[in-house]
N, C-alpha and C positions, 0 to 999 in steps of 0.2 A: 393242779400243781405241775409245773414244767420241770422235768428232771434234766440236769445239765452235767455233762462230763467236761472237765477242763483239761486241755492238753497243751503243755508248755514246758520246755526243757529248763527254763530258769526258775529255780525254786522260789525265789522271792516274788516273781511275777505270778507264778502259779498259786502260791499261798494267798497273795493279795486278791487275785480274782476269785478264789474260793470264798474268802471272807466277804468280798463285795456282793457276790451272788447270794450268799447265805442271808444277807441283810435285805435282799430284794423280795418284795411281796410276790407270792405266787411262784417262787422259784426254789427248787431243792437241788443241792449239789449231789449228784449220784456218785462221783468219784473224780480222781485226778490222775493224769498220765504224764510221764516225764519224757516220752519220745513217741514217734509215730507208731512203732510196733505195739507199744503198750496201749496207745489210744485205740487201735483196731481191736486188740484183745478185750479190753474193758468194754468197748462198745458192744461187742457180740455177747459178752457176759452179762452186762448190766442193762442193755437196751435203753439208753437215755433218749429223751426226746430231741435233745440238741447236743452237739459236740462243739465246744468253743476251741477252735483249732489254730495253733501257731503254725507258721510255715517252715521256719528254719529249725529243724530238730534232728538229733542223731538217729542212726539206725534206719529210719524211714522218715522222709520229710513230710510236711503237712499235705502237700498235693497228692503224694503217693498214698498217704493214710486216708485222705478224703476219697480217693478213687476206690479203695478197698471197702470203705464203709458204705459208700453209696451203692456199691454193687452187692454187698452182703447184708446190709441193713438199711434198705431204702426208706424205711419209715423214720429213720433218724436224720435230722437236718444238720448239716455242717455249716457253722458260722465261723469264717476265718477272722482271726484277730491277730494282726501282725504289724511289725514295724515297717514292712516293705510295701510300697504303693506303686512300684514300677509296673510297666505294661506286661512284662514277662511273668512276674509273680501273679498278677491279676488274671491273665489269660490261663495260666496253668491251673489256678484254683478253680476257675469257672469250668474249664474243660473237665476237671476231675469231678465236678458235680456240686461244688459249694453253692449253698443257697444265699449266702450273704458274705459281705467283705467289709470289715472295719479296720481302721488303723488304731494303734495303741494309744493315740491321744484322744480317743473317744471318751466322753464323760460317762458318769454312772447312768444317767437317764437315757443317753443314746444307746448304751450297751443293753440296758434292760429292755428298751423298746425293740431293739434288734433281735434279742432272744425270743421275745414274744411273737415277733413278726415271722421269723423263720419257723418257729414251732407251729404256727397256724397255717403254714404252707406258702407263705409269701416270700418273695425275694427282697433283700434289703441291702443297701450299700451306703457307705459314707458319702457325704455330699460331693466331695472332690472326685470320688470314684464314679459316682453316677454321672457327673458332668463329663468325665473323660469318656465313658461309654457312649453317651449321646453324641459327643463330638467325634468320636472315632467312627461311629456308624454314619453320621452325617457326611463326614469327609469322604468316606469310602463308598457312599451310595452311588449306584450307577446313574449317570446323567440321563435325562429324558431322551428317549429315542435310541439309546445305545443298543439295546437288545433288538429293537425293530430294524436297526441298520445291520446287525449281525445276528440273524435269527438262529444260527447254528450254536450260539453261545448259550450255556445254561445260566441261570440267575447268579450262581456263585462265580462262574467265570466272568460274568459282566462286572461283579464286584471287584474281582482281582484286576481286570483290565482297567477299570476306573482308577484303582489305586496306583497302577503303573503310570497312568497319565499324570498323577499327582507327584510322581517321582519317589514313591515309597519303595524301600528295599524289601526283600523277602521277609526279613525278621519283623519289620513294621507291619507288613500286610498280615502275617501270621498272627501277630498280637491283636491287631484291630478286628480281624475276622474270626478269632478264636480257632485257628487252624494250626497244624504243625507246619514247619518250614518245608518238609518233604511234600506235604499235600499242596502247598502253594506252588512249589516247583512243578508238580504234576499238572496243576491247572494252567500254569504259564505255557508249558509245552503244548498242551491242548489248544490254548488260545492262539499261539503262533501258527499252528497247523490250520486252524479254522479260518483265520483272517488273513493268512498269507504274510505274516510278519517275519522278518529276518532276525530281529533282536528286540530288546525292550524299547529302544529309541524309535525303531520303526513301528512297533506296536502302538506306542503313544501317539505317534504322528498319524497313523491310520485312524485311531479312535478319536483324535481331535479334528479329523477332517483335513489334515495338512498333507496327506499323501493319497494318491489315487489308488 
């Protein structure tokens, strides 16, 4: 029996999810929380197998609650269920340690399958989310020979440099690579120093072979 804690600040949504899960074979509702603080407290008290986590909640948002749960109760898997599917929300949830990410248009069968998947230790994502992750990594992947041409670069710096050549800004790079914007800026400063670039345009030109 998989024990699930539901965390959502909207009572109608929360009650609906509780009812749906109670009708799902092999699933037991351990409790329900109306905000992130309560979600963390109940997780530590009830030790559910899965927390079904909304992202936009008062007192403590879902990403913050997820980070606390994964740090304090790593045996509990967090499955995000949210209205928001933007890159910033996705990256924040994954950085916090969420094992899965669904949008609220997920059907009953998809939700049940996702709960079972994360409870068994697997990652699971809505199809549109999975497609975006694959596309993001593909677009940001370093082109063949980039690290060979600039051996001083780390693998992550090569990722960032490739993203610069694609014209991506710092926020986009951070979302695609699941980094903070401050970390991206630090990588860029290091890249400039290592390849002798004056600015982003110059770095892109050097990486693309248009500058000596």
